[in-house]
C-alpha positions in Angstrom: -159.7 -59.0 -150.1 -155.9 -59.4 -149.8 -155.8 -56.2 -147.9 -158.4 -57.3 -145.4 -156.9 -60.8 -144.9 -153.3 -59.8 -144.2 -152.7 -56.1 -143.9 -155.5 -55.3 -141.4 -154.4 -57.9 -138.8 -150.8 -56.8 -139.1 -151.8 -53.2 -138.5 -153.8 -54.2 -135.5 -150.9 -56.2 -134.0 -148.5 -53.2 -134.6 -151.0 -50.8 -133.0 -151.3 -53.1 -129.9 -147.5 -53.5 -129.7 -147.1 -49.7 -129.9 -149.7 -49.2 -127.1 -147.9 -51.7 -124.9 -144.5 -50.2 -125.5 -145.9 -46.7 -124.6 -147.5 -48.1 -121.4 -144.3 -49.9 -120.4 -142.2 -46.8 -121.0 -144.7 -44.6 -119.1 -145.1 -46.9 -116.2 -141.3 -47.5 -116.1 -140.7 -43.8 -115.7 -143.4 -43.4 -113.1 -142.5 -46.4 -111.0 -138.7 -46.4 -111.3 -136.8 -46.2 -108.0 -134.1 -43.6 -107.9 -130.7 -45.0 -107.1 -128.6 -43.2 -104.6 -125.3 -42.1 -106.3 -123.4 -43.2 -103.2 -123.9 -46.8 -104.2 -122.0 -46.2 -107.4 -119.2 -44.4 -105.4 -119.0 -47.4 -103.1 -118.8 -49.7 -106.1 -116.0 -47.6 -107.6 -113.9 -48.0 -104.5 -114.3 -51.8 -104.3 -111.5 -53.9 -105.9 -113.6 -54.9 -108.8 -112.6 -58.6 -108.7 -116.2 -59.9 -108.8 -114.8 -63.0 -107.0 -117.7 -63.7 -104.8 -115.5 -64.2 -101.8 -117.6 -61.7 -99.8 -120.6 -64.0 -100.2 -122.4 -61.7 -102.7 -122.8 -62.1 -106.4 -120.1 -59.7 -107.5 -119.1 -56.2 -106.4 -122.5 -54.6 -107.4 -124.4 -56.8 -105.0 -121.8 -56.2 -102.2 -122.0 -52.4 -102.8 -125.7 -52.5 -102.4 -125.5 -54.6 -99.3 -123.0 -52.2 -97.8 -125.2 -49.3 -98.5 -128.2 -51.0 -96.8 -126.1 -51.9 -93.8 -126.3 -55.6 -94.4 -122.6 -56.3 -95.1 -119.2 -55.7 -93.4 -116.6 -53.9 -95.6 -113.9 -56.2 -94.1 -115.5 -59.1 -95.9 -113.9 -57.8 -99.1 -110.3 -58.7 -98.5 -108.9 -57.6 -101.9 -110.0 -54.0 -101.4 -107.2 -51.9 -100.1 -107.2 -50.4 -96.6 -107.3 -46.9 -98.1 -110.4 -47.7 -100.2 -112.1 -49.4 -97.3 -111.7 -46.2 -95.3 -113.1 -44.1 -98.2 -116.2 -46.4 -98.3 -116.6 -46.0 -94.5 -116.6 -42.3 -95.0 -119.2 -42.5 -97.7 -121.4 -44.5 -95.4 -120.8 -42.1 -92.5 -119.5 -44.8 -90.3 -116.4 -45.4 -88.1 -115.2 -48.8 -89.2 -112.2 -50.7 -87.7 -110.4 -52.0 -90.7 -108.9 -55.4 -90.4 -105.2 -56.0 -91.2 -104.7 -57.2 -94.8 -104.4 -61.0 -95.1 -103.2 -63.7 -97.5 -104.3 -67.2 -98.1 -102.2 -70.2 -97.1 -102.6 -74.0 -97.6 -102.5 -75.7 -94.2 -101.0 -78.9 -95.6 -97.5 -80.2 -96.0 -98.6 -83.3 -97.8 -95.7 -83.9 -100.2 -95.1 -87.1 -98.2 -98.7 -88.0 -97.4 -99.1 -91.7 -98.1 -101.4 -93.0 -100.8 -104.1 -95.5 -99.7 -105.7 -95.9 -103.1 -105.2 -94.8 -106.6 -108.0 -92.3 -107.6 -109.2 -92.7 -111.2 -111.7 -90.1 -112.3 -112.4 -86.5 -113.0 -109.4 -84.5 -111.8 -111.3 -82.3 -109.4 -110.8 -82.1 -105.7 -114.5 -82.2 -104.8 -115.0 -85.2 -107.0 -112.0 -87.0 -105.5 -113.0 -86.1 -102.0 -116.5 -87.6 -102.6 -115.0 -91.0 -102.9 -112.3 -90.7 -100.2 -109.6 -88.8 -102.0 -107.0 -91.6 -102.2 -104.6 -90.3 -99.5 -104.1 -91.9 -96.1 -104.4 -88.5 -94.4 -108.0 -87.4 -94.4 -107.0 -83.7 -94.4 -104.3 -83.9 -97.1 -104.3 -81.6 -100.1 -105.5 -83.7 -103.1 -103.6 -81.5 -105.6 -106.1 -81.6 -108.4 -106.2 -77.8 -108.5 -109.9 -76.9 -107.8 -108.5 -73.9 -105.9 -106.3 -73.0 -108.8 -109.2 -73.0 -111.2 -111.1 -70.4 -109.3 -108.2 -68.1 -108.4 -108.8 -64.7 -110.1 -105.2 -63.6 -109.4 -103.3 -66.6 -110.8 -101.7 -66.9 -107.4 -102.0 -70.7 -107.0 -99.8 -73.4 -108.5 -99.5 -77.2 -107.9 -96.1 -78.2 -106.7 -95.4 -81.9 -106.1 -99.1 -82.6 -105.8 -99.8 -79.8 -103.3 -101.3 -76.4 -103.8 -99.0 -73.5 -103.2 -100.1 -69.9 -102.9 -97.9 -67.0 -104.1 -98.2 -64.4 -101.3 -97.2 -61.6 -103.7 -100.2 -62.3 -106.0 -102.9 -63.4 -103.5 -105.7 -60.9 -103.0 -107.2 -62.9 -100.2 -110.6 -62.9 -102.0 -111.6 -66.2 -100.5 -112.6 -68.1 -103.6 -110.1 -70.8 -103.0 -111.2 -71.1 -99.4 -114.7 -71.7 -100.4 -113.6 -74.2 -103.1 -111.4 -76.6 -101.0 -113.5 -79.6 -99.9 -111.3 -80.3 -96.9 -111.1 -76.6 -95.7 -107.3 -76.7 -95.9 -107.0 -73.1 -97.0 -107.2 -70.3 -94.5 -106.1 -66.7 -94.1 -103.2 -65.3 -92.1 -102.1 -61.7 -91.7 -100.1 -60.4 -94.7 -97.3 -59.4 -92.2 -97.1 -63.0 -90.8 -93.7 -64.6 -91.1 -94.7 -68.3 -90.5 -97.8 -70.5 -90.7 -98.7 -74.1 -89.8 -98.7 -76.3 -92.9 -101.0 -79.0 -91.4 -104.6 -79.5 -90.6 -104.5 -83.0 -89.1 -105.8 -83.1 -85.5 -105.1 -86.8 -84.9 -102.7 -88.0 -82.3 -99.0 -88.2 -83.2 -98.9 -92.0 -83.9 -101.9 -91.7 -86.3 -100.4 -88.8 -88.1 -97.1 -90.5 -88.6 -98.9 -93.5 -90.1 -100.5 -91.2 -92.7 -97.9 -88.6 -93.4 -94.2 -88.1 -92.6 -94.6 -84.3 -92.5 -97.7 -83.7 -90.4 -97.9 -82.1 -86.9 -97.4 -84.7 -84.3 -98.3 -82.4 -81.3 -94.8 -82.9 -79.8 -95.0 -79.4 -78.3 -91.5 -78.3 -79.2 -92.7 -75.2 -81.0 -94.8 -74.2 -78.0 -92.0 -74.8 -75.5 -89.4 -73.0 -77.4 -91.4 -70.0 -78.7 -89.9 -67.0 -76.8 -93.0 -64.8 -77.2 -95.5 -67.5 -76.2 -97.3 -67.2 -79.5 -97.8 -71.0 -80.1 -100.2 -73.3 -78.3 -101.4 -76.8 -79.0 -105.1 -77.1 -79.6 -106.7 -80.4 -80.6 -103.2 -81.9 -81.3 -102.4 -79.2 -83.7 -100.1 -76.2 -83.3 -101.9 -72.8 -83.5 -100.1 -69.4 -83.9 -101.3 -66.2 -82.2 -100.1 -63.6 -84.7 -100.6 -60.8 -82.3 -97.7 -62.2 -80.3 -95.5 -63.7 -83.0 -92.4 -61.7 -83.7 -91.2 -63.8 -86.6 -88.1 -65.1 -84.9 -88.3 -68.4 -86.7 -87.4 -70.5 -83.7 -90.5 -72.7 -84.3 -89.4 -73.3 -87.9 -86.1 -74.6 -86.7 -87.5 -76.7 -83.8 -90.3 -78.4 -85.6 -89.1 -82.0 -86.3 -91.6 -82.6 -89.1 -91.0 -79.2 -90.8 -94.7 -78.4 -90.9 -94.2 -74.9 -89.6 -93.1 -72.9 -92.6 -91.8 -69.5 -93.4 -94.4 -67.6 -95.3 
């Protein structure tokens, strides 16, 4: 009676489980999709940062997208030019490889005025959701959200403003995606200068909010010997294809918002 009550049901359950296991193994072998080894070779040539800056969930997803022709190899900034060329060869494509870049913070907000004291979770997105606390609407909040997602330890907070170490930055884009005010951008790694401001207001309004913002005075544009600087929307813009790194703009900017990289 004991055997019938307990052992038989257990044996039946084990038999059914074994049958299902066999069927799963059999069907898995029959239905499995063979993976092209080129995908693994593409993955091996990617930087391996798994930063998500390319827009995919890690390097595996990006490698698959490249293989399927759904992604652009230039979207992976941390991968070296040499490895990008190897990937292009694996794909049998001629790809124009973009110049390596680094991230910069387009803010010189050390002297950005405070309009309110923010009290809350020390996170840039949280602070931005309630106005941020600074008079300049495009000032770096300095709570380090970008620093927290940087995979290369390239970002530090100096005097309340994020600063990126060019020698460490892999230009993955994680910090760019994280900044609520879109203050972080990319410039060519060979660049000598960048504009440390994002405020497109008129000069008088900028001065009321920050002592070091671009006031659209035009001195950089007028004095640039290579014609690399123009004013667009009250903000200096640099054409790096023309810039020769002479530093004239750095010396002429009265607000010191054009900085040496």
